[in-house]
N, C-alpha and C positions, 0 to 999 in steps of 0.2 A: 355613633353609627356611619357617618358618612367617614370618618377616618378609618375605621374598618374595611369600609368596602374600597377606599383609597388604596389601603396597604394590600389588601389581596389582589388586587387588579395589577399593581407594581409588582408584586411577586410574580404572577402569569406573565407579565411582559419580560421580566428578566428570565424567566425560565425558557420561553418562547426564542429569546435573543440568544442564549445560550446552546439550544439545540439548533439554531442557524448557522451559529459559528463552527459546531461540530460538524455540520453537514457540509461546509465549505472546507474544512481541513483536509478531508479525503475525496476531493473532486478528481475528475479523470485526470486532469492536467497536473495535479500535485501527485497521483500515484505513478502518472509515467515519470516525471522528473525524480521522484524519489527512488523507483526502479531503477532508472539509467544510474543513480548515484549509486545504490547498492551492488548493483551488478559490476560496474567500474569498466575500465577498458575503453575509454574515450566514445562511450555511447551516450548518442544526445536522447533527450525525452522523445523526440519526434521518432526516432527509431523503435520505440516500445509500444506496443498495442497491447491495451489492458482488457480484460475481459472478465465474466461471470463475478463480478464485484458483490461481496456481500458484507454490509455494512451492519455491524451489531452495536450494541451499546458500549462495549469497551474494546472492541477490536474490528479491525476491517481486513478481509481476506481477498484475494484476487490472483488472476492467472495473466501471466505475460509472456507475450512472445515478442522477441527481437531476434537480429541476426546471428546472435550467439546461440538461441536456443529458446526453449520454452522453460519457463518457472512459474512455480507454485509461491505465492508470496503471502505475508501477513504482517502485521502492523498493529500498534495499540491505535485508540481511536483518533489521536493525534497526530501520526505518522511519526512518532518519535523514534521507535526501536522496530526497525523494518528488517525482515528476514526472507531473502529470496533463496529456493531450493531449486536446482536444475531438475525437470522433469525428465525420467529415462523412458523411453519408448522408441520403437522401431524407427520412426521418422525423425527423431531426435536423440540421437545416443549422445549420453554425457561423456565428457572425456574421462577416459580411463586412468585410473593412475598408473604409473609406468613401475613394474615390478624388475626391469631389468636393471642389474648393476653396472654402474660405470665401469668403463675399463680404462686401464692407465697406461 
């Protein structure tokens, strides 16, 4: 009986530890660093302000504001696959693709 109680308590401790590690993986500092890396262009993590962080079981979403504009970002729970999409609005127009043909 004591072995069963010991086993159950070890499993509970392991689950708690895993949840703790997953919470650390997407801390604000990590989101800033990974957002700066994803957007690129010599952007420092300190230049990135993250907000509206929504942590799910399998993914995390957030909004980022940088000197380059605002972005909607999402990634898996361990921040391995990150995607940031520019937000288009009146205050932050996304860079428009040029339709002009180059003259020679």
